[in-house]
TORKOL-4160 file (C-alpha; in steps of 0.2 Angstrom, whole numbers, padded with zeros to 4 digits, m for minus):
109
<pt num="1" X="0202" Y="m0101" Z="0288"/>
<pt num="2" X="0199" Y="m0084" Z="0295"/>
<pt num="3" X="0184" Y="m0073" Z="0291"/>
<pt num="4" X="0184" Y="m0055" Z="0293"/>
<pt num="5" X="0170" Y="m0042" Z="0294"/>
<pt num="6" X="0167" Y="m0030" Z="0280"/>
<pt num="7" X="0175" Y="m0016" Z="0291"/>
<pt num="8" X="0190" Y="m0027" Z="0295"/>
<pt num="9" X="0192" Y="m0032" Z="0277"/>
<pt num="10" X="0192" Y="m0014" Z="0271"/>
<pt num="11" X="0204" Y="m0009" Z="0284"/>
<pt num="12" X="0216" Y="m0023" Z="0280"/>
<pt num="13" X="0215" Y="m0019" Z="0261"/>
<pt num="14" X="0218" Y="0000" Z="0265"/>
<pt num="15" X="0233" Y="m0005" Z="0276"/>
<pt num="16" X="0240" Y="m0016" Z="0263"/>
<pt num="17" X="0238" Y="m0002" Z="0249"/>
<pt num="18" X="0247" Y="0010" Z="0261"/>
<pt num="19" X="0261" Y="m0002" Z="0263"/>
<pt num="20" X="0262" Y="m0005" Z="0244"/>
<pt num="21" X="0262" Y="m0024" Z="0247"/>
<pt num="22" X="0245" Y="m0028" Z="0240"/>
<pt num="23" X="0246" Y="m0039" Z="0224"/>
<pt num="24" X="0230" Y="m0038" Z="0214"/>
<pt num="25" X="0224" Y="m0052" Z="0204"/>
<pt num="26" X="0211" Y="m0050" Z="0190"/>
<pt num="27" X="0201" Y="m0062" Z="0180"/>
<pt num="28" X="0200" Y="m0061" Z="0161"/>
<pt num="29" X="0185" Y="m0051" Z="0162"/>
<pt num="30" X="0195" Y="m0035" Z="0167"/>
<pt num="31" X="0197" Y="m0031" Z="0148"/>
<pt num="32" X="0180" Y="m0037" Z="0142"/>
<pt num="33" X="0172" Y="m0026" Z="0130"/>
<pt num="34" X="0188" Y="m0015" Z="0127"/>
<pt num="35" X="0193" Y="m0011" Z="0110"/>
<pt num="36" X="0206" Y="m0023" Z="0102"/>
<pt num="37" X="0215" Y="m0024" Z="0086"/>
<pt num="38" X="0200" Y="m0030" Z="0076"/>
<pt num="39" X="0185" Y="m0030" Z="0087"/>
<pt num="40" X="0182" Y="m0030" Z="0106"/>
<pt num="41" X="0189" Y="m0042" Z="0119"/>
<pt num="42" X="0175" Y="m0055" Z="0121"/>
<pt num="43" X="0169" Y="m0063" Z="0137"/>
<pt num="44" X="0169" Y="m0082" Z="0138"/>
<pt num="45" X="0152" Y="m0085" Z="0130"/>
<pt num="46" X="0157" Y="m0073" Z="0115"/>
<pt num="47" X="0174" Y="m0082" Z="0114"/>
<pt num="48" X="0166" Y="m0099" Z="0113"/>
<pt num="49" X="0155" Y="m0093" Z="0099"/>
<pt num="50" X="0170" Y="m0085" Z="0089"/>
<pt num="51" X="0180" Y="m0101" Z="0092"/>
<pt num="52" X="0165" Y="m0112" Z="0086"/>
<pt num="53" X="0163" Y="m0102" Z="0071"/>
<pt num="54" X="0181" Y="m0105" Z="0066"/>
<pt num="55" X="0180" Y="m0123" Z="0070"/>
<pt num="56" X="0164" Y="m0124" Z="0059"/>
<pt num="57" X="0173" Y="m0116" Z="0045"/>
<pt num="58" X="0190" Y="m0125" Z="0045"/>
<pt num="59" X="0188" Y="m0141" Z="0055"/>
<pt num="60" X="0171" Y="m0148" Z="0058"/>
<pt num="61" X="0155" Y="m0140" Z="0051"/>
<pt num="62" X="0144" Y="m0151" Z="0063"/>
<pt num="63" X="0154" Y="m0148" Z="0079"/>
<pt num="64" X="0141" Y="m0145" Z="0093"/>
<pt num="65" X="0148" Y="m0142" Z="0110"/>
<pt num="66" X="0145" Y="m0125" Z="0119"/>
<pt num="67" X="0156" Y="m0129" Z="0133"/>
<pt num="68" X="0170" Y="m0116" Z="0134"/>
<pt num="69" X="0183" Y="m0129" Z="0139"/>
<pt num="70" X="0178" Y="m0142" Z="0126"/>
<pt num="71" X="0178" Y="m0129" Z="0112"/>
<pt num="72" X="0194" Y="m0122" Z="0117"/>
<pt num="73" X="0202" Y="m0139" Z="0118"/>
<pt num="74" X="0197" Y="m0143" Z="0100"/>
<pt num="75" X="0201" Y="m0125" Z="0094"/>
<pt num="76" X="0219" Y="m0127" Z="0101"/>
<pt num="77" X="0222" Y="m0144" Z="0095"/>
<pt num="78" X="0213" Y="m0145" Z="0078"/>
<pt num="79" X="0213" Y="m0127" Z="0071"/>
<pt num="80" X="0229" Y="m0122" Z="0061"/>
<pt num="81" X="0241" Y="m0112" Z="0071"/>
<pt num="82" X="0241" Y="m0097" Z="0060"/>
<pt num="83" X="0222" Y="m0096" Z="0061"/>
<pt num="84" X="0223" Y="m0097" Z="0080"/>
<pt num="85" X="0236" Y="m0084" Z="0081"/>
<pt num="86" X="0225" Y="m0072" Z="0070"/>
<pt num="87" X="0211" Y="m0075" Z="0082"/>
<pt num="88" X="0221" Y="m0071" Z="0098"/>
<pt num="89" X="0229" Y="m0056" Z="0089"/>
<pt num="90" X="0213" Y="m0049" Z="0083"/>
<pt num="91" X="0203" Y="m0050" Z="0099"/>
<pt num="92" X="0217" Y="m0049" Z="0113"/>
<pt num="93" X="0231" Y="m0037" Z="0107"/>
<pt num="94" X="0231" Y="m0018" Z="0105"/>
<pt num="95" X="0218" Y="m0018" Z="0119"/>
<pt num="96" X="0213" Y="0000" Z="0123"/>
<pt num="97" X="0208" Y="0001" Z="0141"/>
<pt num="98" X="0197" Y="0015" Z="0148"/>
<pt num="99" X="0203" Y="0029" Z="0159"/>
<pt num="100" X="0196" Y="0020" Z="0175"/>
<pt num="101" X="0204" Y="0004" Z="0171"/>
<pt num="102" X="0221" Y="0012" Z="0167"/>
<pt num="103" X="0220" Y="0023" Z="0183"/>
<pt num="104" X="0216" Y="0007" Z="0193"/>
<pt num="105" X="0231" Y="m0002" Z="0186"/>
<pt num="106" X="0242" Y="0013" Z="0190"/>
<pt num="107" X="0239" Y="0013" Z="0208"/>
<pt num="108" X="0255" Y="0010" Z="0219"/>
<pt num="109" X="0253" Y="m0009" Z="0220"/>
């Protein structure tokens, strides 16, 4: 594996941007906090709490795990599809990004 100095890294990124061959990859946090259809886009901790509340209401009032992956697995396998769809629709659709995020996405990648 090659390691670059900060200066070399910046030069490389600028060069790739100029050539329009840089492919950005963002994590799910890019939209965190943005307004969505019926709320704001949650981070993993908030999403875990939201999914647990749904599990408590519809599946198992005594469910205890706080691990995102465990909660998500139960949510996806035991919660009714319509309820899951509403969760995703409410928190992850009609997302309104801020000007900075939109401008960044509009760069000539």
